[in-house]
N, C-alpha and C positions, 0 to 999 in steps of 0.2 A: 093609505097610499096618497102621496102628493101628486097633484096634476103636473104634467111636464112644464118646465120653465118656458115662459114666453120669450121670444127673441127680443133683444133690446132694440130701441129705435135706431141706434147706431148700426146694429147688425142688419136691420131691414134696409136702411139707406145704402150700406155698403153692398149688399146683395143686389139691389136694384141698379146701383151704379155699375157694378160688374157686368150685369146683363146688358145695359145700354152700351158700355164700352165694347163688349164682345160683338154686339150687333154692328157697331161702327167699324170695328176691325174687319168683319166679314164683308161689309159693303165696300170698304176701302180696297180690300183685296180684289174684289170683283171688278172695281174700276181699274185697278192696276192691270189685271189680266186683259181687259178690253183695250187699254192703251197699248199694250204690247202687241196685240194681234191686229190692231187697226191699220188699215192701209190708206187712210185719208191723206190726200196730198196736201191739204191745208192745215195739218195738225199743228205745225209750228206757229201758225197765226191764230189758232182757236183759243179764246180765253178760257173756255171750259177745260180744254186739254191741259193748258198751262196750270190752272188751279188744281186740276186732278193730279198732275205730277208733283206739285207742292205737297198735296195731301199724302201721296204715296211716300214721299221722302220722310215726312213726319211719322208715318206708319212704320217705316223701316227703323227709324230712331227708337220708336216705342218697342219694337220687337227686340232690338239690340239691348235695350235697357232691361227688358224682361229676361233675356238670356243671361245678362250680367248678374242679376239679383235672384234668379231662379223663378220658377212659376209659382 
């Protein structure tokens, strides 16, 4: 009986990259939720809020791409 085949280096890298991207997506969604519910009167002047909105826009584009090409 042969031992199970070891995953290729490419498979390992792809799996690790997928995990990292998944974590980024989750954290980005959490930021988006906080932005939506925030009642900060200075939101439009806050550089962190502006950059977070940019991140969420990119996240939306990523989700749309994922929907276009399947999961």
